[in-house]
C-alpha positions in Angstrom: 84.0 49.4 220.4 83.2 47.7 217.1 80.8 44.7 217.0 83.3 43.1 214.5 85.4 42.3 217.5 85.2 38.9 219.2 85.5 38.3 222.9 86.8 35.4 225.0 85.4 34.8 228.4 87.6 32.7 230.6 86.6 31.2 234.0 89.0 29.6 236.4 88.1 27.7 239.5 90.9 27.9 242.0 92.0 25.9 245.0 90.5 27.7 248.1 93.9 27.7 249.9 95.6 29.2 246.8 93.1 31.9 246.0 95.0 34.7 247.7 98.3 33.5 246.2 96.8 33.6 242.7 95.6 37.1 243.2 99.0 38.1 244.4 100.6 36.4 241.3 98.4 38.2 238.8 99.0 41.5 240.5 102.8 41.0 240.2 103.1 39.2 236.9 100.0 39.5 234.7 101.4 42.4 232.8 103.3 39.7 230.9 100.0 38.4 229.5 98.4 41.8 228.9 101.3 42.9 226.8 100.0 40.5 224.1 96.3 41.4 223.8 93.6 43.6 225.3 92.1 42.7 228.7 88.7 44.2 229.3 88.0 42.9 232.8 89.4 40.6 235.4 87.1 39.8 238.3 86.6 37.5 241.3 83.2 35.9 241.9 81.5 37.2 245.0 78.1 35.5 244.6 77.2 32.8 242.1 77.6 29.1 241.3 81.2 29.0 242.4 83.4 30.8 244.9 87.2 30.9 244.7 86.8 31.8 241.1 88.2 34.3 238.7 86.5 35.5 235.4 88.3 37.5 232.7 87.2 38.9 229.4 89.5 39.5 226.4 88.9 41.4 223.2 90.4 40.3 219.8 90.1 41.7 216.3 89.4 38.2 214.9 90.0 34.5 215.4 93.3 34.8 213.5 94.3 37.6 215.9 93.5 35.3 218.9 95.5 32.4 217.4 98.5 34.7 216.8 98.3 35.8 220.4 98.1 32.3 221.8 101.0 31.3 219.6 103.1 34.2 220.8 102.4 33.2 224.4 103.9 29.8 223.9 107.1 31.5 222.8 107.1 34.1 225.6 109.9 33.0 228.0 108.7 35.2 230.9 105.2 33.8 230.6 106.4 30.3 230.6 108.9 30.7 233.4 107.5 33.4 235.7 103.7 32.8 235.5 102.6 29.4 234.1 104.6 27.2 236.5 103.2 29.0 239.5 99.6 29.5 238.4 98.9 26.1 236.9 99.0 24.2 240.3 96.6 26.7 241.8 93.8 26.0 239.2 91.3 23.3 239.6 89.3 23.9 236.4 89.3 26.2 233.4 86.4 27.1 231.0 86.3 29.5 228.1 83.7 30.6 225.5 84.0 32.8 222.5 81.5 35.5 222.2 80.2 37.8 219.5 78.5 41.1 220.4 74.9 41.5 219.4 74.9 43.3 216.1 72.4 45.8 217.5 74.3 46.6 220.7 77.9 47.9 220.7 80.1 47.0 223.7 80.7 50.1 225.8 82.8 51.0 228.8 81.2 50.8 232.3 79.7 53.9 233.7 80.6 53.0 237.3 84.1 52.2 238.7 85.0 50.6 242.0 81.7 48.8 242.4 80.4 45.4 241.4 79.5 43.7 238.1 76.7 41.4 237.3 77.2 38.8 234.6 74.0 37.2 233.4 73.7 34.1 231.2 70.7 33.1 229.3 70.2 29.7 227.7 67.7 29.5 224.8 66.2 27.0 222.3 68.4 27.3 219.2 65.2 27.5 217.0 64.3 30.7 218.8 67.5 32.7 218.1 66.1 34.9 215.4 62.9 35.5 217.4 65.0 36.5 220.5 67.1 39.0 218.5 64.0 40.5 216.9 62.3 40.9 220.3 65.3 41.9 222.5 66.8 44.6 220.2 64.1 47.2 220.9 63.7 46.2 224.5 67.3 46.9 225.7 67.3 50.6 225.0 64.2 50.9 227.1 65.8 48.8 229.9 68.9 51.0 229.6 66.9 54.0 230.9 67.3 52.4 234.3 70.9 51.1 233.9 73.0 50.7 230.8 74.3 47.3 229.9 78.1 47.2 229.1 77.6 44.5 226.5 75.4 41.7 225.2 77.0 38.7 223.5 76.0 35.5 221.8 78.2 32.4 222.2 80.0 31.3 219.1 82.4 28.6 220.4 82.0 26.6 223.6 78.6 26.2 225.2 76.3 27.3 222.4 72.8 28.9 222.4 73.6 31.2 225.2 73.5 35.0 225.7 75.7 36.9 228.1 75.1 40.4 229.4 77.3 42.4 231.7 76.3 45.3 234.0 78.1 47.5 236.4 76.8 49.0 239.7 78.1 51.1 242.5 77.1 48.3 244.9 74.5 45.5 245.4 71.9 48.0 246.7 72.1 50.1 243.5 71.6 46.9 241.5 68.5 46.0 243.5 67.0 49.4 243.2 67.7 49.7 239.5 66.1 46.3 238.8 63.1 47.1 241.1 62.5 50.4 239.3 62.9 48.9 235.9 60.3 46.1 236.6 57.8 48.6 238.0 57.7 49.9 234.4 54.7 48.0 233.0 55.6 48.6 229.4 59.1 47.2 229.9 57.9 44.3 232.0 55.5 43.2 229.3 58.2 43.6 226.6 60.7 41.6 228.6 58.2 38.8 229.2 57.8 38.3 225.4 61.6 37.5 225.4 61.9 35.7 228.7 59.5 32.9 227.6 62.1 31.8 225.1 64.8 31.2 227.7 65.2 27.8 229.2 67.5 28.8 232.0 69.0 32.0 233.4 72.0 32.3 235.8 73.8 35.3 237.2 76.8 36.1 239.3 78.1 39.2 241.1 81.7 40.0 240.4 84.3 42.2 242.1 87.0 43.7 239.8 90.6 42.9 240.8 93.3 45.5 241.0 94.5 44.6 237.5 91.1 45.0 235.8 90.8 47.8 233.2 87.1 47.7 233.9 87.4 48.3 237.6 
């Protein structure tokens, strides 16, 4: 996938008593939405800041492409009669951010299906952006010897000065073992430390793909 693409990460907090209903609705009706643009992944949060939450990632050719898609959705009769009136009352809160892939790391398909995903978010001092890029670019290929990242993105619109990375694993135990092995590598551990000192906060969540997720 080209780094010229942009990505939108959308996060919805759902009413706990409507969570199952929402998953049923997307299974039955979300093809209306995916007919308009490319869905990469659609997950539920298993472990993280929030439960009863869904996370979805969309790919666009440009901001103009996204605007055209959003405009088309407002005119889509099925979307506005079969999905929105039913989904809207189930949602407590929505958040989205626009992401640009790191120029030195192309987004790739996951190497594992049917497992879990880890979404990591790093917040950094804006004055350190260039330094982080310079230091991280050579580190990631070394980190990928133990597990390949699906993608690394910088936020462009929304909460700024953040980096997102996405990883796929067979299960939580494979994740733990991959990270343990990676951080036993003294060269890698030292290299990562030179980058980590520039992050002011790090958060992560473990996600399960839904039945409609292309990255499953």
